[in-house]
N, C-alpha and C positions, 0 to 999 in steps of 0.2 A: 485361562478360560477361552474356549473357541469364540471367535469374533466373526460377525457378519455385518455388512453395510447397514442393516436395518435394526440391529439389536439395541440401538440407542432408544428405540421406542419403549423399552422396558425401564428406562430411567426418567427422572424428572427433567423436563426440558423447558428452559426459559426463553422468553422473547419470541414465541411463535404466534402467528396470526390466528384469529378465531375463524377458521374456514367455515363458511355456512353449510357446505355440502361435502362431508367426508368422502362420499362415493365419487364425486367429481374429482376431488383431489387425488384419490387413489388411481383413477383412470388416467389422469395427467401424468402422475409419477410412473405409471406403467408404460405410457407412451414414451416418456423421456428415457426410460431404461433401454429402449430399443434404438435410440438415436446414436450416431457415431460419437466417439469421445471428442472433446474440444481440443485437447492437447495430447501429445504422445508421451509414453513413459520414458523414452530415452532423453527427452528434454527435461523431464522432472529430475532424472538422475544427474543430468549435467548441472542443474541448479544446485542440487545438494552438494556436489563436488565444489562448486564455486563458493557456497556458503561455508564449507569446511575450511577453505582457505581464509575466509573472514574470521572464523572462530579461532584460528591460530594467529591472527594479527596480520595476515598477508593481503587482505582485501577489505573493501568497505562497501556496505550495502546502501544503495539509494532506492528506497521504496516510496513511490510517489504517484499521485493521480487524484481522481475525483473523490469527494466525500461520498457521493451517491450518484451513480450514472443515471442518466435520464433516457426514457424511451423517446423523448421529444427532441433530443439533441445528440444525434449519433452520426452526423455527417462525416464524410471523409476529411473535410477541413478541420472539424473539431478534434478528431482523433490525431490528425497530423500535427496540429498545434500543441496538443498535450505531449506528444512524442518529442517534438522539437524542444520544448522546455526541459524535459528530462534529459535529452541528449546534451543540451547546453550545460545544464548543471553538472552532468557527468564529466564533460570536457574540462570545466573549470576545476572540479575536484581532482581529477586525475592529473591534469597538467600542473596544478599548483602543488600537489602532495607527492606525486610519483607513485600513488597507490592504485592498483586496479579497482575499478568501480563496477559493482554488480547492479545491473539496472532491472528493477522489478516494478511493474506498473500496478497501481490500484485500478485495474481496467479489465474490460471484457468479462464482467461477472459481479462487479461491486454495485448491485442493485438494491440490496436489503440493508436496513438500518435498525439497530436496537434503539429503544427509547426509554428514557427514565420514567415516563408516565404513560399509561394506556390512553390518556386523553390529552387534548390540547385545546386552548381557547383561541379562536381567531375572530376578532371583532367581538360580537356579543353571542357567538355560537361556541358550544363545547362539542368537539368532534373526536372520533377515534384518532389517535396520533398517526401521522404519516409514517409508514414503515418501509417506504421505497416502492418504486414503480413495478418491481417484481410481484408486489402484493396487491396494490391498488393505486388509484390516482392521487395526486397531490391537491387536486381541486378541493376547496373547502366546502364540501357538500356531503351529507350523510350517506347518500346513495353511492357517490363516487368512492367513498372510503370503505365500502364492503369488499373484503378480500376476494379475489378472482383467480382460481388456480390456473386458468389459461394463460395468465401472465408469465407463468414459469416457462411456457413454451416460447413466448415472445422473447424472454430474457436469453434463452438458449440461442435462438436464431440471431439475435443482435450480437451476442458474444461471438458466435461463429464468424459473422461478417467482420467484426472488429479484429479478431485474431488474424483472419486472412489478410486484412489491410496492413496490420502491423508487420506481418511476415514479409509482405511485398515491399514495405518501406525499409525495414531493417536489413533485408537481404538483397534488395534489388537496386541499390545505388544511392538511395536517399541518405542512408547513414554513412556513406563513404566519407572519410575524413577530408577528402578534397572538396567536399560540399560544406565544410564547417562554417563558411561565411553565410551560406543561404539559410542556416537555421535561425538567424537573427530576424525576428519578426518586425514588421514595420513599426508597430507602436512601442517596441522595445529598443530598436536600434538607435533612436535619438536620445535615449535616456543615458544617465551616467553609467549604469550597469551595462547597457548595450555597447557603449563606446569602449568600455573596459574589456568586454568580451571580444570586440573586433580586434583589439590589440593581441589577445591570445590567439585568435583565429589566424591573424597574419603571421605570427611566429610559427604556428603549426604548419602553415602553408610553405613558409621558407624552409622549415625542416624537411618537409616532403620533397621540395625542389632539390635540396642538398643531397638527400638519399638517392634521388633519381640521377643526379649528376655523378654520383659515385658508382653508378652502374647497377643499382638495385632495381629490379623489375617490380615496381609497386603494384602492378596489376595482378601479380601472382600472390600478393600478401593478403589473404582473406581477412585477416584481423584489421586491415586498414579500410576495407570496403564493406564489411558487414559487422554488425554488433550483436552480441547476445542480449536478448530482451525477453523477459519472462512475465507472465501474468499472475495476479493474485487477487483474492478478495476475502472478506470475512465469511467463514462457513457458518452462516446464521440459520438459513432454512435447510434443515437437515434432510428433508425429503428430496429437495433438489440435489443436494450433494450426494446422497446415497444412490439416487437414480443414475448418476453419472460416474459411479465408482465401479471399476472393473478389475478383475484379477488378471495379471500379466502371466501368460502361459510360460514365459521364459524363466521367470524367477519365482512364480507362485505367489507373489505379493499383491495386495490390493492397493490400487491407486485411485485417488479422486481425480478424474480426468476432466473436471470442470475448469481447472486452473493448475498452474505449476506449483503454486504455494497457496495455502489457505491459513487463516489465523482464527483463534478464539478470542473473543472480546472480553473486556473487563466485566461485563454483566453476565457472561455465559461460561465462566471458567470454573464453575462449581466442581469440586473433586468427584462427587458422585452423580454428576449430571450427564445428560445425554450428549452434550457437545464434546466433553472430554472423552466419553466412551467412543464416539465416532472417530475422533482424531487419533486415539490410541492405535486403531487398526489399519490406518492408511500409511503408505510408505512415502508420501510427499513430505517435503520440508514443511514444518508446522511453526506458526508464530503464535505467541500468546501475549496479550496485553497484561502489563503488571502495573497496577495502580497503587495508591498510597495505603489502601486497606489490606494489602497482601502481607501476610506474615511469613517469616523465614521458614517455618515448618510447612506451611501450605505450599510455598514455592518449591521447596525441595521435594515434597511428595508429588507435586505436579510434574517436575522434571523426571522423577523416577517413573511415573506413569507414561509420560509421552516419549521418554528417551531411555528405556530400560537398559539398552546396550551401550549407552554413552557414545553414540555415533556422531562424529563431527559433521556439522551441517544439517543435522536433523531438526534442531530446535533453536528458534530465535525468540528471545525474550525482549519485548518492546515496552520499555519504561514510559509511563505517561502519568507523571506525578503532579504536574503544575510547578511553576517556577519557584514557588516558596517552599516546596516540600522535598525537593530532590536531595539536598545535602543531609536532611534529617533521616530520610527513609531508604535511600538507595544503597548506601555503603554496606549496611548489614545484609541486604538481600544479595548483593554481588558476592560478598564474602561467603555467605552460606552456600551459594551455588558453586563457587570455586572449591570450597571444602568438600562438596558432594562428589566432585569429579566429573560433572557434566560439562562437555566442551561446547557451550552455547555461544551463539552470537548475541551480544547485547546491542540493541538499537534504541533510539530515542524517538518517541512521538511527542513533540513539544506543542501539539495543537490542542488535543482534547482536554488537557488539564488547565488550559488557559482561556476557556470560552466564557463569555459573559454577555448579558443583554444590555445594549446601549440605551441611552435616554430616548431614542427614537423607536425602541421596541425591537430592533434587529439584533440577532445574535452576531457576535463578532469576536475577534481576537486581536491583541496588540502585538505588532511585530517585535517590539522590544521585549515583551514577556516570552514570546517564542524563542528569541535569541538567548534570553537569560536562562531558560531551562536547558537549552543546548550547552551553554557555557558551563553550567553546573554539572551536567552529565559528563562532559569531557573532563572537568576538574576532578570529579570523584574517581573516575577511572585512572587518571594520572596518579592520584594519591595512593590508589590501591595497587598500582602496577599492572592493571588489566587493560584490555583493548576496547576502546569505544568503537563498536563495529558497524554502526550504521545509523541512518535517520529514516523516519517514517512520516511523510509529509502529505497534506491535502492541498492540491494545487489545481489550477486550470491554465490552459494556454490562452484564455480570453482576457481581454482588458477589463476585468471586473474591479469593483470597489467593495470588497467584503471584509477584508482585514485592515485594521488601522495601522498607519505608520509606514516604515520603509524609507529608503533614501529619497524617493519621489513620493512624499508623504500623502497617504490617504487620511483625510480628516473626518471627524465624526459627522460634521455637518454635510459632508458629501458622500456619506456612506451609501445612501439610497440612489446615487447617480447610476450605478450599474451593478445592482445587487441581484444576481441571477441564480444563486444556488437554490436547490430544492430542499436542502437540509442544513448542512453546516457551512460556515464561511471558509473560503479557500484563498490561498495566496494567489495573486495574479502573476503573470510572467515576469514582470520587473521585480516584484518582491521575491519570487523564487530564485531568480538569478542573484539578487542581492544576498539571499540567505546562503547560496552556494559559496560565494566568496567568503562569507563569515565562517562557514564550516571548514572551508579549505584552510583558513588561518588557524582554526582550532586543531586541525589534523596535524599541522606541522609545528605546533607549539610544543617545545620540549617539556 
């Protein structure tokens, strides 16, 4: 069937805001359609090639970043801090395992959030659920929660600024391995994880000095001075995604140029829904969350629809079971996909299945349960002889107290000390680095 970026409108579509003025929304989408793309197709194809390596067991995906980006916190320092944490995690994983790390940020577009309920109660008020700054404000006020299409334009411009900064950082010297010591943030460097990282940084520095002494011109080695870094977000608001989808005249294929990679969530993966229909037609690498209610027949049909040509790097399946359900549900799903012949990347999201509300009323996650889901994910793959190909993490570069536990433990009574998320709880920089060491151990476990 012929495909167009807008034919998702003919299907049922979940998790969409109730826009008060359809005419205003249409005008904004038309304006967006005339804007320049945020990413270029050659970078999208480069990411697919990298993911193809991960699908065959030759690389590992590190997909990490904010749960929901904020219009109020997009400073250069904030973007740089997130990038620093991701680079630190990548160095730990690569140095410890010897496996190339594919670095993909939940950044420069992760503004919309699906919700389990259309309303939420804050204090004594019942309000429309917060769906991300691309839709409305997080202020607990009925007027502030009215969806505003002009926020789509704000999201585009903030994403463009963020991508420009990320390119300058990853290609302009900041990501040079000779700077590996400088990525250790002040509030992390004194921690046990920071000190452990400094040891690795020193060893890398010595290795670089040795290569230079051998006569290798390190300044000519681009892989030492620049890093590949790609952007991603959940393709939730299909009008925004469709408006930024373009046909590449060189290969005739459609690309969603809002990001290098987009994914479909657990709440929007309906086989006959609009989200799957949109994802079918774009040439980007596609992710899909796989929760505990997914059946083997549903998953195989989803793979057939999203990856009909069995193309390596096209499809990443992101398991998000919850620590207690991984061993029961994941093996049959992996076996079914393997038997179907689809060369997918299997990644683990250990965050969303382990969220609960603390006694203080704040949503949180326990580090030990996050780690338990990751351990079970790796063990299932070892048992089946398949490759555990990546992790999908919500984190921030700030010194927050949103998730419980970790080596420098965040306690429940201190949870509200620095609880800054506008949606879901994130790992702070120390916890993220701690997790990287634990995942590195799982990567090298025979």
